[in-house]
N, CA and C atoms as an extended XYZ file, in Angstrom:
546
Properties=species:S:1:pos:R:3:atomname:S:1:resname:S:1:resid:I:1 pbc="F F F"
N        22.347       29.415       69.898 N   MET     1
C        22.507       28.037       69.468 CA  MET     1
C        23.515       27.917       68.317 C   MET     1
N        23.603       28.957       67.498 N   VAL     2
C        24.554       28.923       66.390 CA  VAL     2
C        25.980       28.788       66.924 C   VAL     2
N        26.314       29.591       67.937 N   GLU     3
C        27.672       29.516       68.499 CA  GLU     3
C        27.929       28.148       69.124 C   GLU     3
N        26.935       27.566       69.756 N   ALA     4
C        27.103       26.237       70.359 CA  ALA     4
C        27.380       25.195       69.278 C   ALA     4
N        26.685       25.304       68.149 N   VAL     5
C        26.909       24.371       67.038 CA  VAL     5
C        28.325       24.558       66.477 C   VAL     5
N        28.749       25.812       66.323 N   LEU     6
C        30.099       26.065       65.806 CA  LEU     6
C        31.163       25.499       66.743 C   LEU     6
N        30.967       25.634       68.038 N   LEU     7
C        31.917       25.053       68.991 CA  LEU     7
C        31.928       23.530       68.902 C   LEU     7
N        30.773       22.920       68.734 N   GLU     8
C        30.711       21.463       68.585 CA  GLU     8
C        31.418       21.015       67.307 C   GLU     8
N        31.281       21.788       66.235 N   LEU     9
C        31.967       21.438       64.984 CA  LEU     9
C        33.478       21.519       65.157 C   LEU     9
N        33.948       22.525       65.866 N   ARG    10
C        35.390       22.620       66.121 CA  ARG    10
C        35.866       21.434       66.949 C   ARG    10
N        35.104       21.096       67.987 N   ALA    11
C        35.474       19.955       68.829 CA  ALA    11
C        35.419       18.661       68.026 C   ALA    11
N        34.409       18.532       67.169 N   LEU    12
C        34.285       17.347       66.326 CA  LEU    12
C        35.497       17.203       65.422 C   LEU    12
N        35.976       18.303       64.864 N   SER    13
C        37.153       18.264       64.003 CA  SER    13
C        38.355       17.706       64.754 C   SER    13
N        38.553       18.164       65.970 N   THR    14
C        39.661       17.669       66.787 CA  THR    14
C        39.484       16.193       67.101 C   THR    14
N        38.253       15.799       67.439 N   ASP    15
C        37.985       14.398       67.751 CA  ASP    15
C        38.191       13.491       66.541 C   ASP    15
N        37.797       13.963       65.367 N   VAL    16
C        37.995       13.179       64.139 CA  VAL    16
C        39.483       13.050       63.839 C   VAL    16
N        40.231       14.124       64.038 N   ASP    17
C        41.685       14.042       63.847 CA  ASP    17
C        42.287       12.983       64.767 C   ASP    17
N        41.838       12.948       66.007 N   ARG    18
C        42.343       11.956       66.982 CA  ARG    18
C        41.978       10.538       66.534 C   ARG    18
N        40.749       10.359       66.082 N   LEU    19
C        40.322        9.054       65.587 CA  LEU    19
C        41.134        8.651       64.360 C   LEU    19
N        41.354        9.587       63.453 N   ASP    20
C        42.146        9.292       62.252 CA  ASP    20
C        43.549        8.837       62.619 C   ASP    20
N        44.148        9.483       63.609 N   GLU    21
C        45.494        9.107       64.045 CA  GLU    21
C        45.491        7.681       64.588 C   GLU    21
N        44.501        7.377       65.437 N   ALA    22
C        44.413        6.026       66.009 CA  ALA    22
C        44.144        4.990       64.919 C   ALA    22
N        43.256        5.312       63.983 N   ALA    23
C        42.935        4.386       62.899 CA  ALA    23
C        44.138        4.164       61.996 C   ALA    23
N        44.848        5.235       61.673 N   ALA    24
C        46.039        5.109       60.820 CA  ALA    24
C        47.051        4.177       61.476 C   ALA    24
N        47.218        4.301       62.785 N   GLN    25
C        48.142        3.404       63.493 CA  GLN    25
C        47.682        1.961       63.366 C   GLN    25
N        46.387        1.715       63.527 N   ARG    26
C        45.859        0.346       63.413 CA  ARG    26
C        46.036       -0.220       62.015 C   ARG    26
N        45.860        0.625       61.005 N   PHE    27
C        46.028        0.188       59.619 CA  PHE    27
C        47.509        0.061       59.261 C   PHE    27
N        48.377        0.652       60.067 N   GLY    28
C        49.799        0.665       59.754 CA  GLY    28
C        50.134        1.655       58.652 C   GLY    28
N        49.358        2.740       58.578 N   LEU    29
C        49.526        3.751       57.536 CA  LEU    29
C        49.745        5.117       58.171 C   LEU    29
N        50.139        6.084       57.363 N   ASN    30
C        50.137        7.462       57.843 CA  ASN    30
C        48.766        8.070       57.529 C   ASN    30
N        48.500        9.259       58.041 N   ASN    31
C        47.174        9.863       57.876 CA  ASN    31
C        46.818       10.128       56.412 C   ASN    31
N        47.785       10.571       55.621 N   THR    32
C        47.509       10.839       54.203 CA  THR    32
C        47.131        9.553       53.479 C   THR    32
N        47.852        8.484       53.741 N   ASP    33
C        47.548        7.211       53.098 CA  ASP    33
C        46.171        6.700       53.527 C   ASP    33
N        45.823        6.891       54.800 N   LEU    34
C        44.503        6.470       55.272 CA  LEU    34
C        43.404        7.282       54.595 C   LEU    34
N        43.612        8.605       54.443 N   ARG    35
C        42.619        9.431       53.744 CA  ARG    35
C        42.476        8.966       52.302 C   ARG    35
N        43.594        8.652       51.655 N   ALA    36
C        43.543        8.164       50.278 CA  ALA    36
C        42.760        6.858       50.206 C   ALA    36
N        43.036        5.964       51.127 N   LEU    37
C        42.336        4.680       51.141 CA  LEU    37
C        40.841        4.872       51.364 C   LEU    37
N        40.473        5.810       52.232 N   ASP    38
C        39.058        6.093       52.470 CA  ASP    38
C        38.382        6.591       51.193 C   ASP    38
N        39.044        7.479       50.480 N   ILE    39
C        38.480        8.000       49.222 CA  ILE    39
C        38.309        6.867       48.216 C   ILE    39
N        39.334        6.058       48.054 N   ILE    40
C        39.274        4.931       47.112 CA  ILE    40
C        38.141        3.987       47.495 C   ILE    40
N        38.043        3.669       48.772 N   ASP    41
C        37.038        2.723       49.266 CA  ASP    41
C        35.618        3.278       49.098 C   ASP    41
N        35.402        4.541       49.489 N   ARG    42
C        34.061        5.142       49.391 CA  ARG    42
C        33.593        5.271       47.953 C   ARG    42
N        34.527        5.574       47.049 N   GLN    43
C        34.155        5.800       45.651 CA  GLN    43
C        34.166        4.537       44.815 C   GLN    43
N        34.584        3.438       45.408 N   GLY    44
C        34.666        2.204       44.641 CA  GLY    44
C        35.831        2.198       43.664 C   GLY    44
N        36.789        3.081       43.891 N   GLY    45
C        37.963        3.204       43.033 CA  GLY    45
C        38.153        4.644       42.628 C   GLY    45
N        39.373        4.987       42.259 N   ALA    46
C        39.670        6.354       41.842 CA  ALA    46
C        40.858        6.343       40.915 C   ALA    46
N        40.845        7.254       39.957 N   SER    47
C        42.023        7.410       39.104 CA  SER    47
C        43.086        8.129       39.930 C   SER    47
N        44.351        7.902       39.620 N   PRO    48
C        45.403        8.632       40.345 CA  PRO    48
C        45.231       10.146       40.265 C   PRO    48
N        44.804       10.648       39.120 N   THR    49
C        44.609       12.094       38.962 CA  THR    49
C        43.514       12.606       39.880 C   THR    49
N        42.382       11.906       39.921 N   ASN    50
C        41.284       12.325       40.794 CA  ASN    50
C        41.669       12.186       42.261 C   ASN    50
N        42.411       11.155       42.579 N   LEU    51
C        42.860       10.963       43.947 CA  LEU    51
C        43.808       12.090       44.355 C   LEU    51
N        44.717       12.474       43.469 N   ALA    52
C        45.638       13.574       43.754 CA  ALA    52
C        44.859       14.855       44.029 C   ALA    52
N        43.853       15.120       43.209 N   LYS    53
C        43.039       16.328       43.385 CA  LYS    53
C        42.312       16.289       44.718 C   LYS    53
N        41.718       15.162       45.052 N   ALA    54
C        40.967       15.040       46.308 CA  ALA    54
C        41.864       15.209       47.528 C   ALA    54
N        43.117       14.795       47.411 N   LEU    55
C        44.052       14.883       48.533 CA  LEU    55
C        44.848       16.189       48.537 C   LEU    55
N        44.777       16.940       47.442 N   GLY    56
C        45.572       18.158       47.346 CA  GLY    56
C        47.041       17.874       47.128 C   GLY    56
N        47.345       16.780       46.430 N   LEU    57
C        48.721       16.385       46.152 CA  LEU    57
C        49.004       16.481       44.664 C   LEU    57
N        50.268       16.452       44.315 N   THR    58
C        50.642       16.347       42.912 CA  THR    58
C        50.425       14.898       42.480 C   THR    58
N        50.412       14.662       41.183 N   THR    59
C        50.279       13.284       40.714 CA  THR    59
C        51.502       12.467       41.105 C   THR    59
N        52.666       13.099       41.138 N   GLY    60
C        53.869       12.398       41.596 CA  GLY    60
C        53.764       12.013       43.064 C   GLY    60
N        53.225       12.924       43.865 N   GLY    61
C        53.047       12.637       45.287 CA  GLY    61
C        52.048       11.525       45.521 C   GLY    61
N        50.970       11.516       44.746 N   VAL    62
C        49.951       10.485       44.937 CA  VAL    62
C        50.458        9.130       44.445 C   VAL    62
N        51.380        9.122       43.502 N   THR    63
C        51.978        7.853       43.065 CA  THR    63
C        52.673        7.176       44.241 C   THR    63
N        53.373        7.962       45.043 N   THR    64
C        54.037        7.420       46.233 CA  THR    64
C        53.022        6.881       47.230 C   THR    64
N        51.916        7.590       47.405 N   VAL    65
C        50.845        7.130       48.303 CA  VAL    65
C        50.298        5.792       47.810 C   VAL    65
N        50.008        5.709       46.523 N   ILE    66
C        49.457        4.468       45.952 CA  ILE    66
C        50.464        3.331       46.085 C   ILE    66
N        51.732        3.623       45.850 N   ASP    67
C        52.771        2.596       46.028 CA  ASP    67
C        52.744        2.041       47.449 C   ASP    67
N        52.621        2.922       48.445 N   ARG    68
C        52.588        2.464       49.842 CA  ARG    68
C        51.325        1.662       50.131 C   ARG    68
N        50.186        2.078       49.584 N   LEU    69
C        48.939        1.325       49.790 CA  LEU    69
C        49.023       -0.056       49.157 C   LEU    69
N        49.633       -0.128       47.978 N   GLU    70
C        49.821       -1.433       47.336 CA  GLU    70
C        50.770       -2.304       48.145 C   GLU    70
N        51.865       -1.736       48.602 N   ALA    71
C        52.849       -2.500       49.372 CA  ALA    71
C        52.235       -3.034       50.670 C   ALA    71
N        51.302       -2.275       51.248 N   ALA    72
C        50.643       -2.700       52.490 CA  ALA    72
C        49.492       -3.669       52.221 C   ALA    72
N        49.151       -3.887       50.946 N   GLY    73
C        48.085       -4.821       50.597 CA  GLY    73
C        46.686       -4.251       50.673 C   GLY    73
N        46.551       -2.918       50.704 N   TYR    74
C        45.227       -2.286       50.818 CA  TYR    74
C        44.633       -1.853       49.486 C   TYR    74
N        45.430       -1.752       48.435 N   ALA    75
C        44.919       -1.257       47.152 CA  ALA    75
C        45.688       -1.896       46.000 C   ALA    75
N        45.057       -1.833       44.829 N   HIS    76
C        45.668       -2.350       43.591 CA  HIS    76
C        45.357       -1.392       42.455 C   HIS    76
N        46.276       -1.305       41.512 N   ARG    77
C        46.034       -0.553       40.277 CA  ARG    77
C        45.480       -1.530       39.243 C   ARG    77
N        44.464       -1.084       38.526 N   HIS    78
C        43.879       -1.895       37.455 CA  HIS    78
C        43.624       -1.008       36.244 C   HIS    78
N        43.601       -1.603       35.047 N   PRO    79
C        43.215       -0.812       33.870 CA  PRO    79
C        41.769       -0.329       34.028 C   PRO    79
N        41.512        0.883       33.588 N   ASP    80
C        40.164        1.441       33.609 CA  ASP    80
C        39.326        0.692       32.577 C   ASP    80
N        38.155        0.235       32.960 N   GLY    81
C        37.289       -0.521       32.064 CA  GLY    81
C        36.805        0.275       30.867 C   GLY    81
N        36.797        1.599       30.964 N   ARG    82
C        36.315        2.444       29.870 CA  ARG    82
C        37.431        2.952       28.970 C   ARG    82
N        38.657        2.997       29.512 N   ASP    83
C        39.780        3.512       28.750 CA  ASP    83
C        41.029        2.745       29.187 C   ASP    83
N        41.473        1.814       28.354 N   ARG    84
C        42.590        0.935       28.730 CA  ARG    84
C        43.898        1.676       28.962 C   ARG    84
N        44.001        2.918       28.460 N   ARG    85
C        45.223        3.695       28.674 CA  ARG    85
C        45.301        4.228       30.103 C   ARG    85
N        44.166        4.313       30.737 N   ARG    86
C        44.124        4.866       32.097 CA  ARG    86
C        44.153        3.757       33.140 C   ARG    86
N        44.543        4.129       34.357 N   ARG    87
C        44.556        3.194       35.474 CA  ARG    87
C        43.566        3.686       36.520 C   ARG    87
N        43.046        2.748       37.280 N   VAL    88
C        42.177        3.068       38.406 CA  VAL    88
C        42.715        2.317       39.622 C   VAL    88
N        42.636        2.947       40.766 N   VAL    89
C        43.091        2.334       42.011 CA  VAL    89
C        41.858        1.867       42.759 C   VAL    89
N        41.846        0.584       43.124 N   VAL    90
C        40.707        0.016       43.853 CA  VAL    90
C        41.193       -0.568       45.171 C   VAL    90
N        40.272       -0.613       46.122 N   ALA    91
C        40.594       -1.183       47.433 CA  ALA    91
C        40.682       -2.698       47.325 C   ALA    91
N        41.632       -3.262       48.018 N   ALA    92
C        41.792       -4.718       48.087 CA  ALA    92
C        40.838       -5.266       49.156 C   ALA    92
N        40.521       -6.566       49.102 N   PRO    93
C        39.633       -7.155       50.111 CA  PRO    93
C        40.095       -6.916       51.549 C   PRO    93
N        41.389       -6.839       51.739 N   ARG    94
C        41.921       -6.592       53.086 CA  ARG    94
C        41.373       -5.286       53.671 C   ARG    94
N        41.087       -4.301       52.816 N   THR    95
C        40.605       -3.009       53.275 CA  THR    95
C        39.280       -3.145       54.015 C   THR    95
N        38.348       -3.903       53.448 N   GLY    96
C        37.051       -4.080       54.097 CA  GLY    96
C        37.180       -4.761       55.448 C   GLY    96
N        38.053       -5.734       55.536 N   LYS    97
C        38.267       -6.431       56.812 CA  LYS    97
C        38.865       -5.492       57.848 C   LYS    97
N        39.853       -4.709       57.438 N   ALA    98
C        40.480       -3.762       58.362 CA  ALA    98
C        39.490       -2.677       58.771 C   ALA    98
N        38.704       -2.185       57.815 N   ARG    99
C        37.699       -1.169       58.115 CA  ARG    99
C        36.713       -1.672       59.155 C   ARG    99
N        36.250       -2.883       58.986 N   GLU   100
C        35.295       -3.460       59.939 CA  GLU   100
C        35.931       -3.624       61.313 C   GLU   100
N        37.172       -4.086       61.355 N   ALA   101
C        37.853       -4.278       62.642 CA  ALA   101
C        38.064       -2.953       63.372 C   ALA   101
N        38.381       -1.902       62.638 N   VAL   102
C        38.686       -0.612       63.261 CA  VAL   102
C        37.434        0.229       63.499 C   VAL   102
N        36.525        0.245       62.530 N   PHE   103
C        35.382        1.163       62.595 CA  PHE   103
C        34.031        0.494       62.830 C   PHE   103
N        33.972       -0.828       62.817 N   GLY   104
C        32.679       -1.512       62.917 CA  GLY   104
C        31.875       -1.125       64.143 C   GLY   104
N        32.484       -1.163       65.312 N   GLY   105
C        31.776       -0.803       66.541 CA  GLY   105
C        31.320        0.643       66.543 C   GLY   105
N        32.185        1.525       66.044 N   LEU   106
C        31.844        2.944       65.960 CA  LEU   106
C        30.643        3.150       65.042 C   LEU   106
N        30.674        2.536       63.875 N   MET   107
C        29.580        2.734       62.922 CA  MET   107
C        28.269        2.184       63.459 C   MET   107
N        28.340        1.084       64.191 N   GLY   108
C        27.122        0.554       64.814 CA  GLY   108
C        26.540        1.530       65.816 C   GLY   108
N        27.385        2.138       66.634 N   ALA   109
C        26.921        3.106       67.633 CA  ALA   109
C        26.360        4.361       66.964 C   ALA   109
N        27.015        4.833       65.908 N   VAL   110
C        26.536        6.023       65.211 CA  VAL   110
C        25.228        5.713       64.483 C   VAL   110
N        25.124        4.527       63.903 N   ARG   111
C        23.880        4.123       63.241 CA  ARG   111
C        22.733        4.106       64.252 C   ARG   111
N        23.002        3.579       65.441 N   GLU   112
C        21.989        3.536       66.505 CA  GLU   112
C        21.601        4.956       66.929 C   GLU   112
N        22.590        5.835       67.073 N   LEU   113
C        22.304        7.228       67.420 CA  LEU   113
C        21.438        7.873       66.339 C   LEU   113
N        21.802        7.706       65.080 N   ALA   114
C        21.038        8.302       63.983 CA  ALA   114
C        19.605        7.783       63.965 C   ALA   114
N        19.420        6.514       64.274 N   ALA   115
C        18.071        5.924       64.285 CA  ALA   115
C        17.191        6.518       65.374 C   ALA   115
N        17.795        7.180       66.354 N   SER   116
C        17.008        7.779       67.431 CA  SER   116
C        16.399        9.124       67.018 C   SER   116
N        16.770        9.634       65.838 N   PHE   117
C        16.237       10.892       65.342 CA  PHE   117
C        15.114       10.620       64.340 C   PHE   117
N        14.203       11.566       64.219 N   SER   118
C        13.122       11.436       63.239 CA  SER   118
C        13.697       11.606       61.837 C   SER   118
N        12.963       11.142       60.833 N   ASP   119
C        13.400       11.322       59.450 CA  ASP   119
C        13.545       12.806       59.113 C   ASP   119
N        12.657       13.634       59.662 N   GLN   120
C        12.724       15.069       59.419 CA  GLN   120
C        14.015       15.650       60.027 C   GLN   120
N        14.347       15.238       61.242 N   ASP   121
C        15.587       15.694       61.868 CA  ASP   121
C        16.802       15.212       61.070 C   ASP   121
N        16.775       13.957       60.646 N   LEU   122
C        17.897       13.415       59.872 CA  LEU   122
C        18.063       14.147       58.544 C   LEU   122
N        16.941       14.524       57.924 N   ALA   123
C        17.027       15.276       56.671 CA  ALA   123
C        17.699       16.624       56.914 C   ALA   123
N        17.371       17.294       58.027 N   ALA   124
C        17.990       18.579       58.349 CA  ALA   124
C        19.477       18.394       58.662 C   ALA   124
N        19.820       17.356       59.407 N   ILE   125
C        21.223       17.073       59.724 CA  ILE   125
C        21.995       16.782       58.446 C   ILE   125
N        21.416       15.951       57.578 N   HIS   126
C        22.044       15.607       56.303 CA  HIS   126
C        22.282       16.855       55.468 C   HIS   126
N        21.288       17.714       55.380 N   ASP   127
C        21.418       18.951       54.618 CA  ASP   127
C        22.511       19.835       55.210 C   ASP   127
N        22.510       20.004       56.525 N   PHE   128
C        23.514       20.841       57.181 CA  PHE   128
C        24.912       20.297       56.939 C   PHE   128
N        25.103       19.002       57.135 N   LEU   129
C        26.434       18.416       56.957 CA  LEU   129
C        26.912       18.539       55.511 C   LEU   129
N        26.027       18.308       54.556 N   GLY   130
C        26.396       18.433       53.142 CA  GLY   130
C        26.795       19.857       52.795 C   GLY   130
N        26.025       20.821       53.266 N   ARG   131
C        26.341       22.212       52.992 CA  ARG   131
C        27.602       22.646       53.741 C   ARG   131
N        27.793       22.128       54.936 N   HIS   132
C        29.008       22.414       55.707 CA  HIS   132
C        30.239       21.904       54.953 C   HIS   132
N        30.163       20.701       54.412 N   ARG   133
C        31.285       20.149       53.637 CA  ARG   133
C        31.578       21.016       52.413 C   ARG   133
N        30.547       21.514       51.748 N   GLU   134
C        30.753       22.385       50.590 CA  GLU   134
C        31.525       23.640       50.994 C   GLU   134
N        31.154       24.232       52.135 N   ILE   135
C        31.842       25.424       52.626 CA  ILE   135
C        33.289       25.087       52.974 C   ILE   135
N        33.498       23.966       53.672 N   LEU   136
C        34.856       23.538       54.026 CA  LEU   136
C        35.707       23.336       52.787 C   LEU   136
N        35.169       22.637       51.801 N   ASN   137
C        35.935       22.355       50.585 CA  ASN   137
C        36.251       23.624       49.806 C   ASN   137
N        35.302       24.551       49.746 N   ALA   138
C        35.554       25.812       49.042 CA  ALA   138
C        36.650       26.599       49.762 C   ALA   138
N        36.602       26.611       51.080 N   HIS   139
C        37.626       27.325       51.848 CA  HIS   139
C        38.993       26.654       51.672 C   HIS   139
N        39.025       25.332       51.733 N   SER   140
C        40.277       24.604       51.520 CA  SER   140
C        40.842       24.903       50.145 C   SER   140
N        39.991       24.899       49.131 N   ASP   141
C        40.439       25.199       47.770 CA  ASP   141
C        41.054       26.594       47.695 C   ASP   141
N        40.418       27.583       48.359 N   ARG   142
C        40.965       28.945       48.354 CA  ARG   142
C        42.336       28.975       49.035 C   ARG   142
N        42.462       28.294       50.178 N   LEU   143
C        43.741       28.279       50.888 CA  LEU   143
C        44.829       27.613       50.056 C   LEU   143
N        44.475       26.509       49.413 N   LEU   144
C        45.460       25.780       48.621 CA  LEU   144
C        45.837       26.523       47.345 C   LEU   144
N        44.930       27.307       46.801 N   ALA   145
C        45.190       28.028       45.548 CA  ALA   145
C        46.036       29.277       45.773 C   ALA   145
N        46.005       29.814       46.973 N   SER   146
C        46.771       31.030       47.240 CA  SER   146
C        48.171       30.675       47.711 C   SER   146
N        49.069       31.608       47.563 N   ARG   147
C        50.432       31.415       48.041 CA  ARG   147
C        50.404       31.335       49.555 C   ARG   147
N        51.038       30.319       50.132 N   PRO   148
C        51.063       30.247       51.587 CA  PRO   148
C        51.807       31.445       52.176 C   PRO   148
N        51.202       32.033       53.176 N   ARG   149
C        51.838       33.138       53.885 CA  ARG   149
C        51.983       32.729       55.335 C   ARG   149
N        53.186       32.824       55.862 N   PRO   150
C        53.370       32.435       57.263 CA  PRO   150
C        52.543       33.318       58.182 C   PRO   150
N        52.072       32.722       59.258 N   VAL   151
C        51.376       33.479       60.278 CA  VAL   151
C        52.406       34.397       60.920 C   VAL   151
N        52.061       35.673       61.145 N   PRO   152
C        53.038       36.596       61.741 CA  PRO   152
C        53.587       36.062       63.054 C   PRO   152
N        54.881       36.266       63.273 N   SER   153
C        55.517       35.781       64.492 CA  SER   153
C        55.399       36.809       65.599 C   SER   153
N        55.753       36.357       66.806 N   GLY   154
C        55.770       37.248       67.946 CA  GLY   154
C        54.454       37.344       68.676 C   GLY   154
N        53.445       36.630       68.189 N   GLY   155
C        52.142       36.676       68.838 CA  GLY   155
C        52.058       35.699       69.991 C   GLY   155
N        50.902       35.614       70.559 N   VAL   156
C        50.658       34.689       71.659 CA  VAL   156
C        50.941       33.277       71.182 C   VAL   156
N        51.668       32.539       71.980 N   GLY   157
C        51.945       31.146       71.651 CA  GLY   157
C        53.163       30.951       70.780 C   GLY   157
N        53.849       32.039       70.409 N   ASP   158
C        55.043       31.903       69.590 CA  ASP   158
C        56.134       31.263       70.440 C   ASP   158
N        56.577       30.070       70.054 N   THR   159
C        57.544       29.320       70.853 CA  THR   159
C        58.954       29.433       70.310 C   THR   159
N        59.169       30.304       69.313 N   ARG   160
C        60.507       30.428       68.759 CA  ARG   160
C        61.409       31.199       69.714 C   ARG   160
N        62.670       30.867       69.678 N   THR   161
C        63.650       31.553       70.519 CA  THR   161
C        64.164       32.778       69.793 C   THR   161
N        64.930       33.577       70.492 N   ALA   162
C        65.487       34.780       69.883 CA  ALA   162
C        66.370       34.452       68.690 C   ALA   162
N        66.949       33.263       68.666 N   SER   163
C        67.801       32.874       67.538 CA  SER   163
C        66.992       32.487       66.313 C   SER   163
N        65.658       32.484       66.471 N   GLY   164
C        64.813       32.168       65.327 CA  GLY   164
C        64.413       30.720       65.260 C   GLY   164
N        64.935       29.888       66.137 N   GLY   165
C        64.578       28.473       66.125 CA  GLY   165
C        63.362       28.212       66.980 C   GLY   165
N        62.703       27.140       66.748 N   GLY   166
C        61.553       26.740       67.540 CA  GLY   166
C        61.973       25.885       68.709 C   GLY   166
N        61.007       25.195       69.291 N   ARG   167
C        61.254       24.326       70.436 CA  ARG   167
C        62.367       23.330       70.180 C   ARG   167
N        62.506       22.913       68.950 N   ASN   168
C        63.461       21.870       68.608 CA  ASN   168
C        64.680       22.415       67.873 C   ASN   168
N        64.923       23.715       68.045 N   ALA   169
C        66.013       24.337       67.296 CA  ALA   169
C        67.362       23.736       67.636 C   ALA   169
N        67.555       23.330       68.887 N   SER   170
C        68.854       22.787       69.262 CA  SER   170
C        68.969       21.305       68.965 C   SER   170
N        67.879       20.697       68.572 N   LYS   171
C        67.887       19.272       68.268 CA  LYS   171
C        68.137       19.076       66.786 C   LYS   171
N        68.653       17.919       66.456 N   SER   172
C        68.803       17.570       65.051 CA  SER   172
C        68.446       16.112       64.889 C   SER   172
N        68.198       15.717       63.669 N   GLY   173
C        67.891       14.313       63.390 CA  GLY   173
C        66.489       13.945       63.835 C   GLY   173
N        66.273       12.675       64.179 N   PRO   174
C        64.937       12.179       64.486 CA  PRO   174
C        64.267       12.886       65.657 C   PRO   174
N        65.048       13.319       66.659 N   GLU   175
C        64.430       13.977       67.810 CA  GLU   175
C        63.722       15.256       67.381 C   GLU   175
N        64.343       16.024       66.526 N   ALA   176
C        63.747       17.273       66.049 CA  ALA   176
C        62.517       16.981       65.225 C   ALA   176
N        62.584       15.937       64.397 N   GLN   177
C        61.430       15.605       63.568 CA  GLN   177
C        60.254       15.175       64.408 C   GLN   177
N        60.479       14.361       65.409 N   VAL   178
C        59.385       13.906       66.267 CA  VAL   178
C        58.780       15.076       66.995 C   VAL   178
N        59.621       15.933       67.587 N   GLY   179
C        59.115       17.085       68.309 CA  GLY   179
C        58.377       18.049       67.411 C   GLY   179
N        58.835       18.225       66.199 N   ALA   180
C        58.202       19.148       65.281 CA  ALA   180
C        56.832       18.663       64.840 C   ALA   180
N        56.578       17.370       64.938 N   GLN   181
C        55.286       16.839       64.503 CA  GLN   181
C        54.231       16.933       65.585 C   GLN   181
N        54.603       17.296       66.781 N   ARG   182
C        53.625       17.386       67.876 CA  ARG   182
C        52.706       18.540       67.706 C   ARG   182
């Protein structure tokens, strides 16, 4: 049963990525901006520094994300109520409306599914998911803290040509960028 659960978690990760892509398109955002908006919305606001840490970005990088969220009308910067020198990013009312339009039906179905389990089962699921997230976050932190090392080439699935280029080596401009993102 352990292996079956691990396979379901892998499949769930892929399915969530697919949902995130579809949701980002509906919001008119990229995936990073949507993740930032989700963090801001769930936490009731976030400082740029905390948001950068949660996203694994520099503060300069997160400034660009916040600028795009503001330009799209999903977030606003406000002075922090506890320290006027600091800023906090909060979700705009448009965010709740968009969230409901995109995720409302899904959340209703998931809520109904969860209600079909006993409180004891839900407590075990809650515990497992919380501990799973802790493991994921610790692993992500380790990967991000270490120097990136390329995966060795020449293995199964290596699509690079003998000239060292990938599938899009002969392409340039937007075509190469689109193909490289697949």
